[in-house]
C-alpha positions as CSV (number, residue, x, y, z in Angstrom):
1,M,-29.2,-103.7,12.3
2,K,-32.8,-104.3,11.5
3,I,-33.9,-107.7,10.1
4,A,-37.2,-108.7,8.7
5,L,-38.2,-112.3,8.2
6,I,-41.1,-112.9,5.8
7,N,-43.6,-115.5,6.8
8,Y,-46.1,-116.8,4.3
9,Y,-49.6,-117.8,5.4
10,L,-52.7,-119.0,3.6
11,R,-55.4,-120.7,5.7
12,T,-56.2,-118.5,8.7
13,K,-59.6,-120.1,9.0
14,D,-58.0,-123.5,9.5
15,Y,-54.9,-122.2,11.3
16,P,-55.7,-119.0,13.4
17,T,-52.1,-117.7,13.3
18,K,-50.1,-116.0,10.5
19,Y,-46.8,-117.2,11.9
20,S,-45.1,-120.5,11.5
21,L,-43.2,-122.1,14.4
22,A,-40.0,-122.1,12.2
23,V,-40.0,-118.4,11.6
24,L,-40.8,-117.7,15.3
25,R,-37.9,-119.9,16.4
26,L,-35.5,-118.3,13.8
27,A,-36.5,-114.8,15.0
28,E,-35.9,-115.7,18.6
29,Y,-32.5,-117.2,17.7
30,V,-31.4,-114.1,15.7
31,S,-32.7,-111.8,18.5
32,S,-30.5,-113.6,21.0
33,F,-27.5,-112.1,19.2
34,G,-28.8,-108.6,19.8
35,Y,-30.4,-108.0,16.4
36,D,-33.7,-106.2,16.0
37,V,-36.0,-108.7,14.2
38,D,-39.5,-108.3,12.9
39,I,-41.7,-111.0,11.3
40,I,-43.7,-109.8,8.3
41,P,-46.7,-112.0,7.5
42,I,-47.6,-112.1,3.8
43,S,-50.6,-114.0,2.4
44,L,-49.9,-116.3,-0.5
45,N,-53.1,-114.9,-2.0
46,C,-51.8,-111.3,-1.8
47,N,-52.9,-109.3,-4.9
48,N,-50.8,-106.3,-4.4
49,L,-47.3,-107.3,-3.3
50,E,-45.8,-104.0,-4.3
51,K,-48.0,-102.1,-1.9
52,V,-47.4,-104.6,0.9
53,I,-43.6,-104.4,0.4
54,D,-43.7,-100.6,0.2
55,E,-45.7,-100.3,3.4
56,K,-44.0,-103.0,5.5
57,I,-40.4,-103.3,4.3
58,K,-39.2,-100.4,2.1
59,N,-36.4,-98.4,3.8
60,K,-37.1,-100.0,7.2
61,Y,-34.7,-103.0,7.2
62,D,-31.1,-103.8,6.4
63,I,-31.7,-107.5,5.7
64,V,-34.8,-109.4,4.6
65,G,-34.9,-113.1,5.0
66,I,-37.3,-115.3,2.9
67,S,-37.9,-119.0,3.3
68,H,-38.0,-120.9,0.0
69,Y,-40.3,-123.8,-0.6
70,V,-41.3,-125.4,-3.9
71,W,-44.9,-124.1,-3.5
72,S,-43.7,-120.5,-2.8
73,K,-41.2,-120.2,-5.6
74,D,-43.1,-117.6,-7.6
75,I,-44.0,-115.4,-4.7
76,T,-40.5,-115.6,-3.3
77,K,-39.0,-114.5,-6.5
78,K,-41.5,-111.7,-6.9
79,I,-40.9,-110.4,-3.4
80,A,-37.1,-110.5,-3.9
81,E,-37.5,-108.6,-7.2
82,I,-39.7,-105.9,-5.7
83,I,-37.4,-105.4,-2.7
84,R,-34.4,-105.1,-5.0
85,E,-36.3,-102.6,-7.2
86,Q,-37.3,-100.4,-4.3
87,S,-34.0,-100.4,-2.5
88,S,-30.6,-101.7,-3.6
89,K,-29.4,-101.2,0.0
90,I,-31.5,-104.0,1.5
91,K,-29.8,-107.4,1.5
92,V,-32.2,-110.2,0.6
93,I,-31.4,-113.6,1.8
94,I,-33.3,-116.6,0.6
95,G,-32.9,-119.8,2.6
96,G,-34.8,-122.8,3.7
97,P,-35.2,-126.5,3.1
98,E,-35.6,-126.4,-0.7
99,V,-33.3,-123.6,-1.7
100,R,-31.0,-126.0,-3.5
101,N,-33.8,-126.6,-6.1
102,I,-33.7,-123.0,-7.4
103,N,-31.7,-121.5,-10.3
104,L,-29.3,-119.0,-8.7
105,N,-29.3,-116.9,-11.9
106,D,-33.1,-116.2,-11.4
107,Y,-32.5,-114.4,-8.2
108,N,-30.7,-111.1,-7.6
109,C,-29.9,-111.8,-3.9
110,Y,-28.0,-114.0,-1.5
111,I,-29.0,-117.7,-1.4
112,S,-28.2,-119.6,1.7
113,N,-28.8,-123.2,2.6
114,G,-26.2,-123.4,5.2
115,F,-23.6,-124.6,2.7
116,F,-23.1,-121.8,0.2
117,E,-23.8,-118.1,-0.4
118,R,-23.8,-116.0,-3.5
């Protein structure tokens, strides 16, 4: 099973890495169970999400995990929609510290905050 974890980044000038400690730790944890995990960095300023998703994710993964934050609501929703349009076989899981604050009906994917899934 191939898993992709999406990692948002913005200020590479101030922070020279595109990877957060949280996504690195999650990838390591999931890998410890024998799963093949890749981290996909996506800029919050990305102008062509469809192309990025097509090149980096389409038909390459069984599961795509996206962290949800209040400041990333729009891009998270857009990425989930693009993935679902490109492939109905990929399971999209949205999780993170602020997932309880989203309307489940706005997302056609699994929502996980450690307490419930849809």
